N, C-alpha and C positions, 0 to 999 in steps of 0.2 A: 608543517604545511600539510593540508588535505591533498591525499595522493590524487594525481590526475587520472581521468577516465582512459579507458584503454587507447582509443583513437587518438586522445591529446599526447599521449605519452610515445605513439608512434609517430605522429607528426613533430613531435619535439625533438626525438631521438634523429629521424631523417634530415631534419634541418640543422642540426649540430654536426651530422656526417658530411653534408652539403659543405656548410662553413668551413670545416677542417679541410676539405678537400680543396676550396677555394684558396685556403692559406697556403696549404702545401703545394699546389701549382703554381703558386705566385698570380694569381688572377687578382686577389684581392684579399682582404682582412677578413671576408666571409659574415661581416655584421649586417650585410641586406640579403644575400641570396640565402642563408639558412633560414631567414623569418619569411621569405617569401615560398619556401619549399613548405615550409611549416603550416603557413594559412593555406595554401592550395589544398593539403591534405585535411586542415581542419579550419575553417573559415572563425570560427570562434576563439581560437587558441588564446590569444591575447588575452580575453576576458577570463580566462581558466588559467593561464598562467600568473596572473595579477589578484587573484583571489588569494583571500587571507594575508596578505602582505600590507606593509605600512609602506606607502608609496608616494613618491615626490615627484611632480612633474615641474619641468624648468622652460621657461616659454620668453623669447624676448628676439629682437631682431639681432643685439650683438650681447655676444658675454654668455650665450648657453652654455656651451661645451666648458668653458672654465669655471662657472658657478656649479655645473654638474658635479665636476670634477671637485672642488672645494666642500659641495655638501657630503659627497659621496665619502672622503676622506674623513669627515668630522663624524659621521653617523658610524663608520666602523667602530667607534668606542662601543658603541651598542650592540653589534655584530656584525655579521656578513652581508654586505651590499651588493644588490645587482646592478649592472649600469651599462649604459651604450657610451664607453669610453672614446670610441671613436667619432661621434658625432653622427650615427646613422640615426636621424632624429624623426623618422616616419614610422608607420605600425611594423611593418617590415623589421626594420632595426630593434623596435622595443622587442618583439617576440624574440630576436636571437638572443639579447641580451638576457633577458629573463627563462630563456631555455638554458642558457650557458651555465646561470647559477639558479637551479631548481629549488634548493632548501632555502635561499637566502630570505630571513624573515623582512630584510627592507630593501626598497629599490628606488634608486633615483635615475629619471629618464629624462634627457633632454629631449623636447618636442618642439617641430616646427610649428610656427606661429599659427599657420593656416589650419593644422591637424589638431591643435589643442582642444576644441568642442569635443570631436570624435573619440579622442584618447582618453579625454576626462569620462566621457560617457561611457565607454567601455571598460576603464580601469577602477572607476570609482576612488581616484586618487585620495591621499588622506590630506596630502598639502598640495597647493599649486604655487607656483612662485613667478611673479610676473615681474619684470625689469626694466625694458623700455621698449619702444616702437618708432621706427624711422624708416623712410623709402629704401625698399630693397628689391632688386629682382622683380623690378613693375611689369615686365613681359610675361612672370609668371604669378605673381600673387596679386592679390587685390589691393585696391588702397587701405593704406594703414588704417583709417577712420572705419573703413568695413571689418576690418580684422578686429578692432576693438569693440565694435558691435558684435560680432559673433563670440568674444570673451563674455562680454556683458550678458546675453542670452544665455549662454551655457553655464555661467555660475550661479544666475538668477535662482534663489532659494534651495541651492545645493548644500548640503551638509558638507563641507569642503573647506579647511582652513588655508586661505590666501594671505601671501605674504607678497607685498606689492610696493613698489618704487613711487611715492606720492609726489615725487618732484616731475614726475611725467606726467601731463594731464592726460593723454590718451589712455595711459596704463591705469591712473586714478579713475577714469570713466569706464573703462573696460572692468575693472574690479569691484567698482563701488554695490553692483548689484549681490553680491555675494554676502550672507549673514555674518560672516565672521573675517574680518581683515585684520591683519597686523601692515601698520605702514611704517616703511622705511624711508627716511631721507637720505638718499645716496647719491644725488645730483642728476644734473641732465645737460651736460656741455653743449650738446647739438641741440638747439630749439628751433631750427629753421622747418621742422614739419610740425610744429604745436604752439602757433600764434593765435590759433582761433578756438575757442570754445566747442569742444565736441558736443556740447549738450543743447546749446542754443544757435554756434555759428558764429557768436560776438566776438569782440577783440579780448583777448587776455592780457592783464595788466601783470607785470612781472618784476620782481624786487629780489635780486638773488636768486635761490631755489623757491621762493614763495610765489604764488600766483593766485589770479581771481578772475573771473569773468566781470567785464564791467555791465554786462546787460541779464544776467541772470545769478541765482545763488551758489552755483557751481565755483567751487573753490578746493585750495589745497587743503587735505585732512592733516590733522596735527599727528605728526608721527610718535611714535614709542622708540625707535631705534634711529640713531643719527648718526651719519658720517662725518666726523671732525677732523678733517684733515689727514692725519696719518693715525686715527684713534677711532673708537667707535663708542659712543655713547648708549649704554642698553636702558629699558624702562626706568629702571632706578636712578638712572644719570651716573652710573659710575664709569668712567673712562677705560677703555682697555686699548692700548698701545697693539697696533694689528703687527707691526714687524715683519710684514710677508718677504719672502723669496720673490714672487712674482711682482714684476715692474708696474709702475704708474697708476693712476687716479682711479681707472677703469676697474683694475683687480681689487684696489681697495674697496670700492662700490660693490663688487661681486661677493667681497668678503663679509660685507655688512649684512647684505641680505643673506648668505650662508648662516649667520651667527644667528638670525632671527628665526631661520628655519630650524635651527638645532634648538632654539628654546620652543618652539612648537612641538618638539619629541621629548623635552624634557632635560635635554643634555646642557650643562650648565657651561656658560663661556670661558672657565676656567680648563675645561676638557675638552672643548672644541678649539679653541684658539690654537694649542701646540699644533693641532693636526692641520691646521691651513698655513701653519708657518712651514711645515715640512714639504708643501708643493711647490716643484721647481720649474715645471714646464706642464703643458697641457695638448696633448695630441700634437707635438712640433712646435706649438708655440713658446716663443721664448727660448727654445733651444739654441745652445751655442755649438756650431759644427766646425770642423777643422779641415782644410785642404791646401797644400803646398803654403803653408806657413800664414794663410789667411784664415782667421776665426770668424766667423759669420754668425750674426744674430737674427733668428727668422722671426719676423713678426708677420700677423695676419692682418687683413684689411679688405674687407667685403663691399663697403659701400661710405657714403660720406661722413655718418658719425665715426665708423671703425677707424677712418683714414685720420680723422681727427685724434682718436686715442693714440693711434699709432705714433703720428707725430709727436705726442708728447712724451712716449717713451724713447724714440730714437735720440740718438746721440747727435748734436749738432756738428761736434768737433769731427765727425766720421764722415767717411764716404758712403753714398747710399745707392744701393740698388733699387729700382723699380720694377715690377712682373705684373702685366695685366693680360688676363684672358676674357674670352666672353663666349664661354662651352656652356651648358644646360644648366649645370650647378652654380654658375655665375650669374646666369641673366645673359641674354643676346644683347641687350641693350646698354651701350656705354655712355650714355647720356648724362649718367651720374656723375661722370669725372668733371664735368663742368661746375657741378656744386661744392667741389674740394677747393679750397684755396690753398694752392702749392706753391704760394709766394714764400713759405717759412723754409723752403728749400735753398732760396736763394743763399749761396757764398760758400757752399759746400759741393764737392764732387756728387754728380747725379747721372746715374747710368739706366739708361731705359730698356727693357726686354719684355719678353711676353709676345703672345699670338696678336694682342691688340696695340702694340708697341707704337705705332702710327697714331692711334687714337689718343694715347697718352702724350706722344711727343707734339703733335699739335696744341693738346691743352697747356702743356708746359712752355712752348714757345709763345703763347698768347699770354701767360702768366709772366714772362719774361725771365724764367728759369733756364740758365744754361744748361745743358745735357749732352751727355754721348749715347747715339742710339747704336745698340747693339742687336745682331741677328739671333743670337741665342742667350741663357744663362751661361753657359760656359765662357763665350767671349766677354761677356761682363765681369765674370770671374777673372779673368785671365787678364784684364785691363787693372785689376787692383794690386797695389803695393802689397808686400808683405805687412800684416797687423789686422785689426779690428775693421768689418763692414758691417753696417746694418741691411738688411733684406727685407722690403716691403711686398707683401704679393697678393694679390686677390685669391678665391678658394681653389680652384683648378691648378692655378700658378703655384701656389703655396704648396700642394700635394705635389706637384712633379719635382720641384726643388726638394722636397721633402724626401722622396722616392730615391734622389740621387744620392742622400747620405746616409739611407734606412729610416725607417718609419719609428722614429723616437715618440714616445708615449708623454 
């Protein structure tokens, strides 16, 4: 690694100090404040820290944090990897992550969809990984068609290897201007945001994961990597059984993307896959925690597509606690609750809590799903008999619950 200029060294060091103080005083994990301090002292710090590294940027509406963790795990076969493990996915978080691992030759950074063009331009990343786009935080983010358009402009003519999910039409459109793309078929269970062609506005015909526009030539590219139930087919059509510890179809899709990224770095599947199998939880997601004889599994769901994935993982035989907030990181608008089909919860004990519990309660009532309204998470937990319980929460609600049990990585 090239040594940083003196000003950048000082900014990086002071940022690390701020991050450490944040952790020691219990104010947070330091993954944002450290980067903010560094950028105030040296506005071009991210570019300087990213120089000479082989860097992966991971962006999507859902699955960014998990896929970042999986790629980080497999690339550790090649050397030290810097990463924003706690999901601080804007430039301040990226600066903090790179400052903490100054000598790492590799970096894997989760990037907020809106910030991807800026971060790509600043870092000149080696690989960009694009997985899905769906409605999320509509009071903060742009319409997803506009996000895909920004991706499209940022990637046009750029010497960056793109790994993209070809089953999502918006992702395909956003990635298709890149000169070099590895297409991965890893599914798109939530299709409600992509029935129209992003190229011409015409209707899309769908058959399974395949899709094509009726009115123009825009259609699904041929994938070179394919998720096949519990396995991945590589470009030579060898079938690799994933056997992950992380549950659910969504995580098998994340693993398929991760293996394609490993291949872009010359890391063969036989070396990358064992690393993926070692990952058991990601920033608290899927973690099992215990209290008073109750074993809780924590699941994160931030938008309709995420709730669909969480329902697929949740055990229908268990009681379930649902917690929803509407703070800044969640988006203030909870109208998205009406896009989620909660009827799948009928027949199991459902407990509703969180700052916007009344919004969720109304949605469940209209869906005809019986529930018990709880003033707090502690009250919801106290209502459980000893045994296993599933918990689904959106972002800040999830972090509040996670803090009660200690922040598990």
